[in-house]
C-alpha positions as CSV (number, residue, x, y, z in Angstrom):
1,X,0.0,0.0,0.0
2,X,1.4,3.4,-1.0
3,X,2.1,5.9,1.8
4,X,0.7,9.3,0.8
5,X,2.8,12.2,2.0
6,X,1.8,15.8,1.6
7,X,5.0,17.8,1.0
8,X,5.3,21.5,1.3
9,X,7.5,21.9,-1.7
10,X,5.0,19.9,-3.8
11,X,2.2,22.1,-2.6
12,X,4.3,25.1,-3.6
13,X,4.8,23.8,-7.1
14,X,1.1,23.5,-7.5
15,X,0.4,27.0,-6.3
16,X,3.2,28.4,-8.4
17,X,2.0,26.5,-11.5
18,X,5.3,24.6,-12.0
19,X,4.0,21.1,-11.3
20,X,4.2,18.8,-14.4
21,X,2.1,16.0,-12.8
22,X,-0.7,17.5,-10.7
23,X,-2.6,14.2,-10.3
24,X,0.3,13.1,-8.1
25,X,-1.0,15.4,-5.4
26,X,-4.4,16.7,-6.4
27,X,-7.5,14.5,-6.2
28,X,-8.1,11.4,-4.0
29,X,-5.3,9.3,-2.7
30,X,-5.6,6.1,-0.7
31,X,-3.2,5.7,2.3
32,X,-3.5,2.6,4.5
33,X,-7.1,2.7,5.8
34,X,-7.7,6.3,5.0
35,X,-8.3,8.6,2.0
36,X,-6.8,12.0,1.4
37,X,-8.4,14.5,-0.9
38,X,-6.5,17.6,-2.1
39,X,-7.7,20.5,-4.3
40,X,-6.3,23.8,-5.4
41,X,-9.0,26.3,-5.9
42,X,-7.7,29.9,-5.7
43,X,-10.4,32.3,-4.7
44,X,-12.5,29.8,-2.8
45,X,-13.6,30.7,0.7
46,X,-14.2,27.1,1.7
47,X,-14.3,23.7,0.1
48,X,-15.9,20.4,1.1
49,X,-15.7,16.8,-0.2
50,X,-19.3,15.6,-0.8
51,X,-20.2,11.9,-0.8
52,X,-23.9,12.2,-1.5
53,X,-25.2,14.2,1.4
54,X,-22.2,13.4,3.6
55,X,-19.9,16.4,3.8
56,X,-16.2,16.4,4.7
57,X,-15.0,20.0,5.2
58,X,-11.5,20.6,3.8
59,X,-8.7,22.6,5.5
60,X,-6.8,25.4,3.7
61,X,-3.1,24.9,4.3
62,X,0.3,26.1,3.2
63,X,-0.9,28.7,0.7
64,X,-4.2,30.4,-0.1
65,X,-6.3,28.2,-2.2
66,X,-4.8,24.8,-1.4
67,X,-7.3,22.6,0.5
68,X,-7.0,19.1,2.0
69,X,-8.9,16.6,4.1
70,X,-8.2,13.2,5.6
71,X,-11.2,10.9,5.5
72,X,-10.6,8.1,8.0
73,X,-11.5,4.5,7.4
74,X,-12.8,5.0,3.9
75,X,-11.9,3.3,0.6
76,X,-11.8,5.4,-2.5
77,X,-15.2,6.7,-3.7
78,X,-16.8,9.0,-6.3
79,X,-17.2,12.5,-4.9
80,X,-17.9,16.1,-5.8
81,X,-16.4,19.3,-4.4
82,X,-18.7,21.8,-2.8
83,X,-17.0,25.2,-3.4
84,X,-18.1,28.4,-1.7
85,X,-16.9,31.8,-3.0
86,X,-17.6,35.3,-1.8
87,X,-19.4,37.5,-4.3
88,X,-21.0,40.9,-4.1
89,X,-24.7,40.9,-4.4
90,X,-27.5,43.4,-3.9
91,X,-27.2,43.2,-0.1
92,X,-23.4,43.2,0.0
93,X,-21.1,40.2,0.3
94,X,-22.8,36.9,-0.3
95,X,-21.9,33.2,-0.5
96,X,-22.0,31.5,-3.9
97,X,-22.1,27.7,-3.5
98,X,-21.5,25.3,-6.3
99,X,-21.0,21.5,-6.4
100,X,-18.5,20.4,-9.1
101,X,-16.7,17.3,-10.2
102,X,-13.0,17.3,-9.4
103,X,-11.0,17.0,-12.6
104,X,-8.2,15.3,-10.7
105,X,-10.5,12.5,-9.6
106,X,-10.5,11.0,-13.1
107,X,-8.1,8.7,-14.8
108,X,-6.5,9.2,-18.3
109,X,-8.9,10.8,-20.7
110,X,-6.9,9.4,-23.7
111,X,-5.8,5.9,-24.4
112,X,-2.1,5.7,-23.5
113,X,-1.6,2.9,-26.0
114,X,-3.0,5.1,-28.8
115,X,-0.9,8.0,-27.6
116,X,2.2,5.8,-27.9
117,X,1.2,4.8,-31.4
118,X,0.9,8.4,-32.4
119,X,4.3,9.2,-30.8
120,X,5.9,6.3,-32.7
121,X,4.2,7.2,-35.9
122,X,2.1,4.1,-36.0
123,X,-1.3,5.8,-36.0
124,X,-3.5,4.2,-38.7
125,X,-4.6,7.0,-41.0
126,X,-5.6,4.7,-43.7
127,X,-8.3,3.1,-41.5
128,X,-9.9,6.4,-40.8
129,X,-8.1,7.3,-37.6
130,X,-7.6,11.1,-37.1
131,X,-5.0,12.5,-34.8
132,X,-7.9,14.7,-33.5
133,X,-9.2,11.6,-31.8
134,X,-6.3,12.1,-29.3
135,X,-5.1,15.6,-29.5
136,X,-6.9,18.9,-29.0
137,X,-10.2,19.0,-27.2
138,X,-12.9,16.3,-27.5
139,X,-16.2,16.0,-25.7
140,X,-16.3,12.6,-24.0
141,X,-18.0,10.8,-21.0
142,X,-15.9,9.3,-18.2
143,X,-17.5,7.3,-15.3
144,X,-20.9,8.5,-16.4
145,X,-19.8,12.2,-16.3
146,X,-19.7,14.3,-19.5
147,X,-16.9,16.7,-20.1
148,X,-13.9,17.5,-22.3
149,X,-10.7,15.7,-22.8
150,X,-7.7,18.0,-23.5
151,X,-4.5,16.6,-24.9
152,X,-1.4,18.3,-26.3
153,X,2.1,17.3,-27.4
154,X,4.5,19.9,-25.8
155,X,8.2,19.0,-26.2
156,X,10.3,21.1,-23.8
157,X,7.4,22.1,-21.5
158,X,7.6,21.7,-17.7
159,X,4.0,22.4,-17.1
160,X,1.0,22.8,-19.4
161,X,-2.5,24.1,-18.4
162,X,-5.9,24.6,-20.0
163,X,-7.0,28.2,-19.6
164,X,-10.3,29.6,-20.7
165,X,-13.6,31.3,-19.8
166,X,-14.4,28.5,-17.3
167,X,-11.4,29.1,-15.1
168,X,-10.7,32.8,-15.4
169,X,-7.8,32.2,-17.8
170,X,-5.7,31.3,-14.7
171,X,-2.9,28.8,-15.5
172,X,-2.8,27.6,-11.9
173,X,-6.3,26.2,-11.9
174,X,-6.2,23.3,-14.5
175,X,-2.7,22.1,-15.0
176,X,-2.5,19.0,-17.1
177,X,-0.9,15.6,-16.4
178,X,2.2,14.5,-18.4
179,X,1.8,11.0,-19.8
180,X,4.8,8.9,-18.7
181,X,7.7,8.7,-21.1
182,X,6.3,11.3,-23.4
183,X,6.0,15.1,-23.8
184,X,2.2,14.7,-24.1
185,X,-0.1,16.3,-21.5
186,X,-3.7,15.5,-20.9
187,X,-6.6,16.5,-18.6
188,X,-10.3,15.7,-18.3
189,X,-12.4,18.7,-17.3
190,X,-16.0,17.7,-16.4
191,X,-19.0,19.8,-17.2
192,X,-20.7,21.5,-20.1
193,X,-18.1,23.6,-21.9
194,X,-19.9,24.1,-25.2
195,X,-19.1,27.2,-27.1
196,X,-16.5,28.1,-24.5
197,X,-13.3,29.9,-25.4
198,X,-10.0,28.2,-24.4
199,X,-6.3,28.1,-25.0
200,X,-3.2,26.3,-23.6
201,X,-0.6,27.8,-21.4
202,X,2.9,26.3,-21.3
203,X,5.8,26.9,-18.9
204,X,9.2,25.9,-20.4
205,X,12.4,24.9,-18.8
206,X,13.9,28.4,-19.4
207,X,11.1,30.0,-17.4
208,X,9.3,31.4,-20.4
209,X,5.5,31.1,-20.5
210,X,3.5,30.9,-23.7
211,X,-0.2,31.0,-24.2
212,X,-1.6,29.7,-27.6
213,X,-4.7,28.5,-29.3
214,X,-5.4,24.8,-29.9
215,X,-4.0,23.9,-33.3
216,X,-6.4,21.0,-33.4
217,X,-9.5,23.1,-32.7
218,X,-12.5,22.8,-35.0
219,X,-13.5,26.4,-34.4
220,X,-12.1,29.7,-33.3
221,X,-13.5,33.0,-32.1
222,X,-14.0,35.6,-34.7
223,X,-10.9,37.5,-35.8
224,X,-9.0,39.4,-34.5
225,X,-9.5,37.2,-31.5
226,X,-7.8,33.8,-31.8
227,X,-9.0,31.7,-28.9
228,X,-10.2,28.2,-29.7
229,X,-13.9,27.4,-29.3
230,X,-15.4,24.1,-28.0
231,X,-18.0,23.3,-30.7
232,X,-19.9,20.2,-31.7
233,X,-20.0,19.4,-35.4
234,X,-23.5,18.1,-35.9
235,X,-24.9,18.4,-39.5
236,X,-27.2,16.2,-41.6
237,X,-25.8,16.0,-45.1
238,X,-28.1,15.8,-48.1
239,X,-25.4,15.2,-50.8
240,X,-25.3,11.4,-50.9
241,X,-26.3,11.3,-54.6
242,X,-23.7,13.8,-55.5
243,X,-21.0,12.1,-53.5
244,X,-21.8,8.7,-55.1
245,X,-21.1,10.1,-58.6
246,X,-18.6,12.8,-58.0
247,X,-15.5,13.1,-60.1
248,X,-17.5,11.7,-63.0
249,X,-18.1,15.1,-64.5
250,X,-17.2,16.2,-68.0
251,X,-13.7,17.3,-67.3
252,X,-12.4,19.5,-64.6
253,X,-13.1,23.2,-65.0
254,X,-12.3,25.2,-61.9
255,X,-13.3,28.7,-60.8
256,X,-10.7,29.9,-58.3
257,X,-12.2,32.2,-55.6
258,X,-10.9,34.5,-53.0
259,X,-14.1,34.5,-50.9
260,X,-13.7,37.9,-49.2
261,X,-13.3,39.9,-52.5
262,X,-15.6,38.0,-54.9
263,X,-18.8,39.8,-54.4
264,X,-20.3,42.9,-52.8
265,X,-20.5,42.8,-49.0
266,X,-24.1,42.7,-47.8
267,X,-25.7,45.8,-46.3
268,X,-24.9,44.6,-42.8
269,X,-21.2,44.4,-43.7
270,X,-21.0,40.7,-42.8
271,X,-20.3,38.1,-45.5
272,X,-21.5,34.6,-44.5
273,X,-20.9,31.1,-45.9
274,X,-24.7,30.8,-46.5
275,X,-25.0,34.0,-48.6
276,X,-21.8,33.4,-50.5
277,X,-22.8,29.8,-51.2
278,X,-26.1,30.8,-52.8
279,X,-24.6,33.5,-54.9
280,X,-21.5,31.7,-56.1
281,X,-23.5,28.5,-56.9
282,X,-25.8,30.4,-59.3
283,X,-23.0,32.2,-61.0
284,X,-20.7,29.3,-61.4
285,X,-23.4,27.0,-62.7
286,X,-24.5,29.6,-65.2
287,X,-20.9,30.1,-66.4
288,X,-20.3,26.4,-67.0
289,X,-17.7,25.7,-64.3
290,X,-18.0,22.5,-62.4
291,X,-15.7,23.1,-59.5
292,X,-14.9,25.9,-57.1
293,X,-11.5,26.1,-55.7
294,X,-11.2,28.3,-52.6
295,X,-8.1,30.1,-51.7
296,X,-7.3,28.8,-48.2
297,X,-10.2,29.0,-45.7
298,X,-8.6,27.1,-42.9
299,X,-8.4,29.5,-39.9
300,X,-5.8,32.1,-40.7
301,X,-4.3,35.1,-38.9
302,X,-3.6,38.0,-41.1
303,X,-6.3,39.2,-43.6
304,X,-3.5,40.5,-45.9
305,X,-2.1,37.0,-46.3
306,X,-5.0,35.8,-48.5
307,X,-5.6,32.9,-46.2
308,X,-2.1,31.3,-46.6
309,X,-0.9,32.1,-43.0
310,X,-2.8,29.1,-41.5
311,X,-3.2,29.1,-37.7
312,X,-5.8,26.4,-37.4
313,X,-5.5,23.5,-39.8
314,X,-8.7,21.7,-38.8
315,X,-11.1,24.6,-38.7
316,X,-12.8,26.7,-41.4
317,X,-12.2,30.4,-40.6
318,X,-14.7,31.9,-38.2
319,X,-14.9,35.1,-40.2
320,X,-17.9,33.9,-42.2
321,X,-19.7,31.6,-39.8
322,X,-19.4,28.3,-37.9
323,X,-18.0,25.0,-39.1
324,X,-21.6,23.8,-39.6
325,X,-22.3,26.9,-41.7
326,X,-19.3,25.9,-43.9
327,X,-20.7,22.3,-44.2
328,X,-24.1,23.7,-45.3
329,X,-22.4,25.8,-48.0
330,X,-20.6,22.8,-49.3
331,X,-23.9,20.8,-49.2
332,X,-25.6,23.6,-51.2
333,X,-22.9,23.6,-53.8
334,X,-23.1,19.9,-54.2
335,X,-26.9,20.2,-54.7
336,X,-26.1,22.3,-57.7
337,X,-23.6,19.8,-59.1
338,X,-20.6,21.9,-58.1
339,X,-17.5,20.3,-56.6
340,X,-15.5,22.0,-53.8
341,X,-11.7,22.1,-53.8
342,X,-9.6,23.7,-51.1
343,X,-6.2,25.2,-51.6
344,X,-4.2,23.4,-48.8
345,X,-0.6,24.1,-49.9
346,X,0.2,25.2,-46.4
347,X,-0.7,21.9,-44.9
348,X,1.9,19.1,-44.7
349,X,0.0,16.7,-42.5
350,X,-1.8,13.7,-44.2
351,X,-4.1,13.3,-41.3
352,X,-5.3,16.9,-41.6
353,X,-5.9,16.4,-45.4
354,X,-8.0,13.3,-44.8
355,X,-9.9,15.0,-42.0
356,X,-11.1,17.8,-44.2
357,X,-12.2,15.4,-46.9
358,X,-14.1,13.2,-44.4
359,X,-15.6,16.0,-42.3
360,X,-16.3,18.7,-44.9
361,X,-17.0,16.5,-48.0
362,X,-14.3,18.2,-50.0
363,X,-14.0,16.9,-53.6
364,X,-10.4,18.0,-54.0
365,X,-7.4,19.4,-52.3
366,X,-4.6,21.4,-54.0
367,X,-1.1,20.4,-52.8
368,X,2.0,21.5,-54.6
369,X,4.3,18.9,-52.9
370,X,4.4,16.0,-55.3
371,X,6.1,13.8,-52.7
372,X,3.3,14.5,-50.2
373,X,0.7,13.6,-52.9
374,X,2.4,10.3,-53.5
375,X,2.6,9.6,-49.8
376,X,-1.1,10.5,-49.3
377,X,-2.1,8.1,-52.1
378,X,0.2,5.3,-50.8
379,X,-1.2,5.6,-47.3
380,X,-4.9,6.0,-48.0
381,X,-5.0,3.6,-51.0
382,X,-8.4,3.6,-52.7
383,X,-10.2,5.3,-49.9
384,X,-10.2,8.7,-51.7
385,X,-10.0,7.4,-55.3
386,X,-12.9,9.8,-56.2
387,X,-11.2,12.9,-54.7
388,X,-8.9,15.1,-56.7
389,X,-5.7,15.3,-54.8
390,X,-2.7,17.3,-55.9
391,X,-4.0,19.5,-58.7
392,X,-0.6,20.8,-59.4
393,X,-0.5,23.8,-61.7
394,X,1.3,23.6,-65.0
395,X,2.8,27.1,-64.6
396,X,5.5,26.6,-67.2
397,X,3.1,25.8,-70.0
398,X,0.6,28.5,-69.2
399,X,3.3,31.1,-68.6
400,X,4.9,30.3,-72.0
401,X,1.6,30.5,-73.9
402,X,0.7,33.7,-72.1
403,X,4.1,35.2,-72.8
404,X,3.8,34.4,-76.4
405,X,0.4,36.1,-76.6
406,X,2.0,39.2,-74.9
407,X,4.3,39.7,-77.8
408,X,3.0,42.3,-80.3
409,X,1.4,40.4,-83.2
410,X,3.9,41.8,-85.8
411,X,6.8,40.4,-83.8
412,X,5.4,37.0,-83.1
413,X,7.4,34.1,-84.5
414,X,6.5,30.4,-84.5
415,X,4.2,29.2,-81.7
416,X,5.9,25.8,-81.8
417,X,9.4,27.4,-81.5
418,X,8.3,29.6,-78.6
419,X,6.8,26.7,-76.7
420,X,9.7,24.4,-77.5
421,X,10.5,22.1,-74.6
422,X,7.0,21.8,-73.3
423,X,5.3,18.5,-73.9
424,X,1.7,18.8,-74.8
425,X,0.6,15.4,-73.6
426,X,-3.0,14.4,-74.4
427,X,-3.1,12.6,-71.0
428,X,-2.0,15.6,-69.0
429,X,-3.8,15.7,-65.7
430,X,-2.1,18.9,-64.4
431,X,-4.1,22.1,-64.0
432,X,-3.6,24.8,-66.7
433,X,-4.3,27.7,-64.3
434,X,-5.1,31.2,-65.3
435,X,-4.6,31.8,-61.5
436,X,-4.4,34.5,-58.9
437,X,-0.6,34.1,-58.9
438,X,-0.3,35.7,-62.4
439,X,-2.5,38.7,-61.6
440,X,-1.5,39.5,-58.0
441,X,0.4,42.5,-56.9
442,X,1.3,44.8,-59.8
443,X,1.1,42.2,-62.5
444,X,-2.3,43.3,-63.8
445,X,-5.0,41.2,-65.3
446,X,-4.7,38.9,-68.3
447,X,-6.6,41.5,-70.4
448,X,-4.1,44.2,-69.4
449,X,-1.2,42.0,-70.4
450,X,-2.3,41.7,-74.0
451,X,-0.6,44.0,-76.6
452,X,-2.1,46.6,-78.9
453,X,-5.2,48.8,-78.8
454,X,-8.5,48.1,-77.1
455,X,-10.0,45.8,-79.8
456,X,-6.7,43.9,-80.4
457,X,-6.4,43.3,-76.6
458,X,-9.7,41.6,-76.5
459,X,-9.1,39.6,-79.7
460,X,-5.8,38.3,-78.3
461,X,-7.5,37.6,-74.9
462,X,-10.0,35.5,-76.7
463,X,-7.2,33.6,-78.4
464,X,-5.3,33.1,-75.1
465,X,-8.4,31.7,-73.3
466,X,-9.2,29.5,-76.3
467,X,-5.7,28.0,-76.3
468,X,-5.7,27.3,-72.6
469,X,-9.1,25.7,-72.8
470,X,-8.3,23.5,-75.7
471,X,-4.8,22.4,-75.1
472,X,-4.4,19.4,-72.7
473,X,-4.8,19.5,-69.0
474,X,-7.5,20.4,-66.5
475,X,-8.6,24.1,-66.4
476,X,-8.7,26.8,-63.8
477,X,-9.7,30.5,-64.1
478,X,-9.3,33.0,-61.3
479,X,-12.3,35.0,-60.4
480,X,-12.8,38.2,-62.3
481,X,-10.6,37.2,-65.2
482,X,-13.6,36.0,-67.1
483,X,-14.9,39.6,-67.2
484,X,-11.9,40.9,-69.0
485,X,-11.3,43.8,-66.6
486,X,-7.9,45.5,-66.3
487,X,-7.6,45.3,-62.5
488,X,-5.2,42.7,-60.9
489,X,-5.6,41.1,-57.5
490,X,-4.5,42.7,-54.2
491,X,-6.6,40.7,-51.8
492,X,-8.5,43.8,-50.6
493,X,-10.4,45.2,-53.6
494,X,-13.6,43.6,-54.7
495,X,-14.1,42.4,-58.3
496,X,-15.2,45.3,-60.4
497,X,-18.5,43.9,-61.7
498,X,-19.4,47.3,-63.2
499,X,-17.1,46.6,-66.2
500,X,-20.0,44.4,-67.6
501,X,-21.7,47.7,-68.5
502,X,-19.2,47.9,-71.4
503,X,-19.8,45.8,-74.5
504,X,-16.3,44.4,-74.7
505,X,-16.4,43.0,-71.2
506,X,-20.0,41.7,-71.6
507,X,-19.0,40.0,-74.9
508,X,-15.9,38.5,-73.3
509,X,-17.9,37.0,-70.4
510,X,-20.2,35.4,-72.9
511,X,-17.2,34.1,-74.8
512,X,-15.8,32.4,-71.6
513,X,-19.2,30.9,-70.9
514,X,-19.5,29.5,-74.4
515,X,-15.9,28.1,-74.4
516,X,-16.6,26.5,-71.0
517,X,-19.6,24.8,-72.6
518,X,-17.4,23.6,-75.6
519,X,-14.8,22.2,-73.2
520,X,-17.3,20.2,-71.1
521,X,-19.3,18.9,-74.1
522,X,-16.3,17.5,-76.1
523,X,-14.2,14.6,-74.8
524,X,-11.5,15.7,-77.3
525,X,-10.8,18.6,-74.9
526,X,-11.4,17.1,-71.5
527,X,-10.7,13.4,-72.1
528,X,-7.3,11.8,-71.7
529,X,-6.3,10.2,-75.0
530,X,-2.8,8.9,-75.7
531,X,0.0,10.6,-77.5
532,X,1.2,14.2,-77.9
533,X,-0.4,17.2,-79.5
534,X,1.4,18.1,-82.8
535,X,1.2,21.5,-84.3
536,X,1.0,22.6,-88.0
537,X,2.0,26.1,-89.0
538,X,1.9,28.3,-92.0
539,X,3.2,31.8,-91.4
540,X,1.4,33.1,-88.3
541,X,-1.4,30.6,-88.5
542,X,-1.2,27.4,-86.4
543,X,-3.4,24.4,-86.0
544,X,-3.5,21.2,-83.9
545,X,-5.8,18.2,-83.5
546,X,-7.3,17.0,-80.2
547,X,-8.5,13.4,-80.2
548,X,-11.5,12.4,-78.2
549,X,-12.4,9.2,-76.5
550,X,-14.5,8.2,-79.5
551,X,-13.3,8.1,-83.1
552,X,-16.0,10.6,-84.2
553,X,-15.0,13.1,-81.4
554,X,-12.0,14.8,-83.0
555,X,-11.6,18.5,-82.8
556,X,-9.4,20.8,-85.0
557,X,-8.2,24.1,-83.6
558,X,-6.9,26.9,-85.7
559,X,-5.3,30.1,-84.5
560,X,-4.2,33.2,-86.4
561,X,-1.7,35.1,-84.4
562,X,-1.2,37.8,-87.0
563,X,-3.0,41.1,-87.9
564,X,-4.2,39.9,-91.3
565,X,-6.9,37.5,-92.4
566,X,-5.5,34.4,-94.0
567,X,-6.6,31.4,-96.0
568,X,-5.2,28.3,-94.3
569,X,-4.8,24.8,-95.6
570,X,-5.4,22.6,-92.5
571,X,-4.4,19.0,-92.3
572,X,-7.2,16.6,-91.3
573,X,-7.3,12.9,-90.3
574,X,-10.2,11.7,-92.5
575,X,-11.9,12.6,-95.7
576,X,-15.4,14.1,-95.6
577,X,-17.0,17.4,-94.7
578,X,-16.1,19.7,-91.9
579,X,-17.7,22.7,-90.3
580,X,-16.7,25.4,-87.9
581,X,-18.3,24.8,-84.4
582,X,-16.7,27.7,-82.6
583,X,-15.1,31.0,-83.5
584,X,-13.7,33.8,-81.4
585,X,-14.4,36.2,-84.3
586,X,-18.1,35.7,-84.0
587,X,-19.8,39.1,-83.6
588,X,-21.6,37.9,-80.4
589,X,-18.2,37.8,-78.8
590,X,-17.1,41.2,-80.1
591,X,-15.4,39.9,-83.2
592,X,-15.6,41.0,-86.8
593,X,-17.9,38.1,-87.9
594,X,-15.4,36.8,-90.5
595,X,-15.9,33.2,-89.3
596,X,-16.4,30.3,-91.6
597,X,-19.9,29.4,-92.7
598,X,-21.2,26.2,-94.4
599,X,-19.1,23.1,-94.9
600,X,-15.5,22.5,-95.9
601,X,-14.7,19.3,-97.9
602,X,-11.3,17.6,-97.5
603,X,-9.0,17.1,-100.5
604,X,-5.8,15.1,-100.1
605,X,-6.1,15.2,-96.3
606,X,-6.5,19.0,-96.0
607,X,-9.3,21.5,-95.9
608,X,-9.0,25.2,-96.7
609,X,-10.5,27.5,-94.0
610,X,-10.6,31.2,-93.4
611,X,-8.5,32.3,-90.4
612,X,-9.4,35.9,-89.4
613,X,-6.8,38.1,-87.9
614,X,-6.2,37.4,-84.1
615,X,-8.7,34.6,-84.0
616,X,-9.3,31.2,-82.5
617,X,-11.6,28.6,-84.1
618,X,-12.6,25.0,-83.7
619,X,-13.7,22.6,-86.5
620,X,-15.3,19.2,-86.4
621,X,-15.8,16.4,-88.9
622,X,-19.4,16.1,-89.9
623,X,-21.0,12.6,-90.0
624,X,-23.0,12.6,-93.3
625,X,-24.3,9.1,-92.9
């Protein structure tokens, strides 16, 4: 039988908040035939141990707030603490009495065996285990008592405490217990702590004290506050039909969004997930995109960082609502057939990635680290086979094509020579991104990058978008670029939707909508055939063939990069008749209307077509049977 000894130096370490294993002294301890109960409750006027209606008054010793009692001839039993504090009421000083469960009367709130597996790196992510099932804060029930398990890995810490609204943010009140042979601290705090703010406070060996939010929290208080919030994630999803068939859409055409600056802020000045979800779903569906990619919405610190300074990997930012509000937004987008992708390049933890996919029904995650993508796939196997993971941007190809289009038409040489070194692989699954990166800072919009006068700029812009949409790869367009405005992206200014009052911008938006439709309707553009795209050129006119998944789904693209109309002899794969199915020179897009009409018949494997100046066109073989 252990002999319990109450030492003054150990009491002092409790009251000074330097004790790394408070359960060694606090709580109930058996000693021979008796029990001792110790509690540290600074600010309490008196404390008693309650066994049902039996009361054992405790004695305050050593230092203010430390209470103890010896209960003779008793085995260990379940108890509560009756705490009396002095408060000021209407008639002066009054007693406030409250019965509470003692946090230090409970055993481990986490499974030590699972903790050791996490420490040793043996946690089973592929089976669905999430590190949040150990670390952070979790609502649990122990010995029939509901409360919250807190657990944190803190290398170098001497003492770690939970601080929050429930204990006056006093690091002395709820110190955590170190799990043997680890740097992991845990504590069970009984009671209803729902929607309560909390943080962790750590004392290090050098004497420094740090207070920080829970990196595993599922919610945070609204910025600029950064305390963690104890929140239950309860939501009834309605997207089972979508989830069953996701990633079976016609290609991947992504609309990249910086949520704070996409649309006008409501009259009350508060953007919400619900309002944004309704508006963006209608717009994206109408424009023909089938995915939205959010710039990071994991909880972030600085608004000027565009979401990339992540402070809470497991929580949607509280700026626009609760985690459940975020779930409802995703659910609504799914109801409209729109997939949701999150830019998570700041996250390097596979467990976190799988948590977001499972909890928030994400359809894709953008990761730039190819090694991490491979590791994710190796660990999770087929579990997320229907989720787009990686979505690396083919920046080199898009930059080279864009740079070519930025050259004044009179000085443009061969497109093939300028893009030499880039492999245009039909099976390319990378993302050809007209992204925020290229228009951020002082770079200006894609429209502003184009050379020449106003009309030539938009003609070249139509060619640029046509090339990006019909060359191999998945597609991404950053918000606002489909309007053809001249403003870049600074992370503060809203999209200037007023540009649609001008014909050129309205025409260009219609052009993007129509080319999105073309992309989604033709497997030649969104399928993944074998082989490389080959280019044919004659002067400043270039053409290439895209092969679909079916023999009859073959598309021919013709671009004139010069300032003069041209007659172009285009090679074709089969005899028969051909017709133009899309032209950037169509008047409804702001063009001159010099597009091809009627049918073109092949002769010796070629057809002759009109290629208007600064134009992009698509031709298809016509089945005459």
